N, C-alpha and C positions, 0 to 999 in steps of 0.2 A: 486904319486900314489894314486889310490883312495880305502883307506882303510873302511872297515866294523868292528865295532866293536858290539857284539851283547852278552845281557844278555837274557840267555835262558829261555823258562818259565818252572815252577816247577810243578813238578808232586809228590804230598802228602798228606797228609790225614788234615794237617792242616798248615797254614803258613798265616804272619801279617805283615804290615807292620812296624815291631819296628824300624825305622829310619835306614831301608834297603835300600840302594845303592851299584852298582857294584863300589866301590872304587877305584878296582886294575886298571881298565878300565876307569875310570875317569883318575886316573894320566896315562896310556897310552896312553889316547887322548892328554894330554897338550903335552905330549913327543914327540909324533908323529906330531904333527901340528908344532912343532918349529924347524920339520927336511922338513918343507913346504909341507905334506902328505895332501890332502885332505880328511877329518875324519868324519864320520858320526855315532853316536850311536844310537842302536835301544834295547833301555831296554823294553824288552815284558812284564816285570812285574810293571811297572811302575802305579802306579795304579792313577795318575794324568794325565794321556796320552791325548790327545785330543779325541780318539776316545769314550773315557769312558765317559757318559755324567752325570751320579749320583756319586757323590763323597762328600765324607764323611769324616768329620777328628776330631778327638779329639782335647782336648785344647791343646796336648802339640807335635801334627803333625802328629800323627800315623793315622793307618786304615787300615780296611779289605779291602785284596786282593781280586779284580775280579776272579770267577773261574766257571768253569762247572765239572758236576760229568763224570769222565769215570770210565774203568773197569779195575778192578785191575790186576796186572801183576800175573802170576800163583802162584810166590812165596809166593806171601802177599795174597793170596787168605784166608787162615783162620786168616787172621786179621781183626779184627771187624773194622766198620766205613768204611765211604763213602770216596773215593779216588776220588781225584780231580785234575785238571790241571788248574794252576792261571797263570794269563795273555792274553796278546792280542791273538784274533781267529789265528790258522795258516794260513787262506788266507791273511788273513792282513799283516802277516809278510813275506809271501811271495810277497804280492803287495810291499811290501816298499823296500824289497831286489832287486827285479827286477828293480825298480827304480833308484834305487840309481845307479846299475849297478857295483858291485865293481869289482877289479882287486883281493881284498885280503880281506877273511873275518878272522875275530879275535874273538874267541868266548871264554865266560870264566863261571867255573861252582867251585862254594865253596863247599859247601857239598857233599859227596862222593854217599850220597843217591839221589841225585837231576839229575843222567845223563840220565834219560830219556829224560830230555828237551834237552840234546846233540844229542840224536838220532833223536829227530824229527828236530833239526836245521841241520843237515848233512842231513837229505834226501830232505830239501827243498834247498840247496846250489848243490845237484845233481840234482835234475831234471832244474836245468835252463839251457839255452842253452848256455851259454860262462859261463863254469864252473871255478869262483876263487879258486887261493888258499888257501886253510882252513887250520887254525892254532888253535890250543887248549891250554889254559894257565890257572891258576888257583888252588886252592888246592886241588879239587877233582886230575886231572891229576898228583900235584906233590906227593899225597899220595898213585893215585893207575896207575901209567905210563901204564903198561902193560893192564890194564883192558880198558883204555881208546883207548890204540891202537887195542884192538880185537873189539873195537865199530867201528874201520876202521877210526879213525884218525890216520892221519900217521905223521902229523907234532905236536910233542906234547913237550911244553916247561915248565918246572916245575917251582915255584916260587926258585930264587936264579941263573937261565939261565941269562947271561949278555948280550947274542948275539941272534938274531933271525936272522938269514943267510937268508930266504927268502926275505927277505926286507931292508938286510946291516942295522938292526937297533939295538945302541946300548943302552942298558939301564945302568942309571948311575950307581956305585959301590956301592954308598954308599945311605943308604933312605932319608940325610942330605941334596941330592944333587936334588931329586925329588922337581918338580914345582908345584903348587895349584894344585888341582882336575879340569878337565875341566867339568864344568856344565852347560856349553853355551847349551847343548843339550837338555836341559829341556825345554819345554814352559811353564811351571808351578813347582814352587817348592817353597814347606814350611818349609824345613829344609836343612840344609846341616850336611853331614857327613864327619869328618876328623880323620887323626890318627897325630899325634904330634911324633910319634916312631912307630917301629916294633920290635917283637920279646921281651922276658920277661927273667928276670934273674934267675926266678925258673922252675923246672923242675917237675913239678907236673905227675905223671904216666899215666893218664888220658888224657893228654893235646897233640895236636900235635904241636903248637906253636915251643918247643925246635927242633923239626925235621925241620920245614922250615926254621928258623931262626937259625944261627950259633948264633948268638949274638944281644945284643940289640941296634937297632941304631936310632937316633934320632936328630928331626929337632932344630934348635938352638931357643929359647924361643920369641925371636923378629920374624921370620921367619913366625911360627905358630900365632902370634899374626899378623903379618902381612896377612894372608891369611883368617883369622876369620874377619879382618878390611875390605876387599877387598867387601866380601861377606855380611858384616854389610853393608855397604854403598850402596849395592844393594835392602837392604832390607829384608834381611835375619837376625832373629832373635832367631833362634833354630838351636842350632849347638849338634852332637853327636860327641865324641870321640870314636873311634874304638879302641883305644889302650887297651894292657894287661896288660901295667903296667905303667899308667900315672902318679903313684906317684912318683915313683921310678927314677932317687933320688930326695927325697922332697924338696931339695933346687930349682932345675929345676920348679917344678910345684907351688914352693911359688913365684919366678921370674914369672911365666907364667901370676897368676893371679893379680900379681900388676902391671904386662904392661897391661891387660885388663882393669885394672880400672884405669888406669894412662889414656889410650886412650879414655876414655868417652864411653865404648860400654857397652849398655842397652841388655844383650840379657840370654837366657837360654841357658845351657850346660847340658847335659847329659851323662851319663858312662852306658851304657849298659852291657857292658862286665865286670862289677865290679870292686870295689876297693880292695886295702887291707887296713884292718884295722889296724894293727901295724904302720900306717904311718900318722892315723888322729890325727895328736897331736890338742892340741889347737890353734895356728897359724891357721893350715893347716886348718881347720874344719871352723874357722872364714871367713880366705880367698875364700874358698868356697862359703860359705854362701853371703858376699859382691859382688864375682864376677858372681852368677847368676846362682851356680850348683842346678837344680832341681832334684829330686826323688833321693836322693844320694842312690846309689846301695854297700850293702858292701860284698865281699864274705866270707861268715863263712867256708862254707860247710859242715862242723861236729860241735857238740859241746864235741865228744866223743875225750878227751884227748889222748888216747891211736893211735886210728887212727888218729889223726892229726900228731901223730908223726910218724906211720909206714907209712902214705902217704905224707910224704914231706908238708905238707899242709902249708899256709905262716900264719898264727896266730894261738893266743892264745886266751881261753876263755876271760881272765883278758883282752887281747890288744882289742877284740871286743867290750866288756862293756864299756870300757874305751872311744874308739870309739865313741859311740852311746852317752854315757854322752856328749863326748865334742860338737857331733853334736847339742845337745839339749840347750846346754848354749847358740849356739850362735843365737839360734833361730829356728831352725829345730825342726818342730812338729812329733811326733811319726808316725802318719800315712803317712806323707813322705817320710819314710825311708826304705827301702826294705833289706831283709838280703838272698843272694843265700845259698841254702842248697841244696846237692849232693842228688840224690835217686835213687835208682835202681843200684849202684856200687859193682858189686862183691866183698865180703869183708866187704861192710857197711848193717849191717840188715834193715829191715824197721822197726823192733822196735827202734833201735839206731836213725834212723832218726825222728820216734815218738820221741824222748827226745831230739832231737835237734830242732823240731819244738815247742816243750812245752818251751825249753830255751830259743830261741828267743822270743815264746809270753809271759816269764814272765820278759824279757827285757822292752815290749810292743811296738815292732816295728812290721812290715809286713815280711811275708815269701815267697819267691819265689821260687818254687821248680825247680832245675836245673837236670833236666830227664836225667840219662849216658847214652850215647852209648860210643860201642867199636871203638876209632876211628884205621884207619889204622896206623901203622907205631907207634904207642905208646907200651907202654910196657903192656897195656891192653888192646891190640889188642888182638881178638878172631879169625881171619880168618873164618869168617864167609860165606857160601856158595855164596851169593849175597851180594856187597855193600848196595841193597834197606834196608837189615837187620840191619843195622846201623844207620837206623832212630833213632830218642831217642824215637819217639811217637810209634815206632814197637817192638822196642829191649823189653821192657819188656812184651809186649804180648806174642814176640816171646818164651819169659822166663817162659810164663806161670805165671805170677806175677800182673795181671792185678789186683785182687781182692785184693792185698796189695798196689798197686799204687792207688786204689781208696780209701783204707783206708786214707792214708798220706795225700791225697789232700785236703780228708773233713776234717782232724784235721787245716791243712796247712788252710782252710778259715774258720772257725771257729775261729781261732787265728787271723786271720786278722781282722774279724769284732769288735774284740775288740780294735784292735791298733785304736785310735781314732787322731784327729788333732787339741786335745786341750793338 
């Protein structure tokens, strides 16, 4: 069967290739190929696509996505800023879909506020003379299945569904049974995103992971390093881990790093989802440095100890400071270390965020502000009138808190200027 996988265009005020790949579709591609299906991936937001001529990367493989300005939806009319469409032009998408002549199209969407790209793909599929079966999966339809059906998607498969009846396709019961992701669809590749696990043992009220995954499921350490080594032998030296809890349990992470060193893999590893400071012992800090982990990103979220307890956050100020000390002792520089702090969360005042920024500044490392959005199906869901308002760049403006946000962002920039690489 000819199956087309599509990562749709993004409609947003801002988007950036921060080691961004449609990892779920890449795993699905590997599984489908094992079933002898003919599979083609159309990653509409791949900025290294041959359609684009001018391509710029930073030293870590990241870069700006190509975009055009578009009209704002009515519900966003009062939100300041330019609304954009990121990805390949619609005519190019149509031409490639038509050329492949799929029998089935499987499209995925991660963010709940990116559903406008799905509407575009649905319109393209419906315009084909021989209309294929259209299937929707991913995080968005897992959190908002009814909304997805209202858009015209009749076949919606949430994360956790193990059987897709339209193609008689069974998904493995455990993440450890998943093969390596299929990156063969990319003609140009400057990094690889991987997951060693799915799920998280914590239940933070603002996070959807506990809803999406009942428990944490892991691949064996040797299996993970086999995957890394496979891509490493093909010339890939930059890897981003998508795990929500990479350091848990610590013994597993230690074995992973030791196996990377033993295989002689000389690569860079990144953790965009953040690390739990509680688990960064002297040994783990040393292994991270020796294995090649760059720009360690720690999830402190707030330095307010009362809020830490109230929101069941994963670390204490003492554990955070100790983690930074351990990282500095093994060779990391202050300017290389980032700390995630939540901002815009109901119950965490902007004054409290300012204190947290100054706390991180006193430690001497950099701040990375994580703008809050009320994710559907979480305890902090606000049942907003449209998923477009759950966008983290929209929500604080919708709440008329832009002046406060500008103030804390300015403070964060000032603190980061003082963080040095010495």
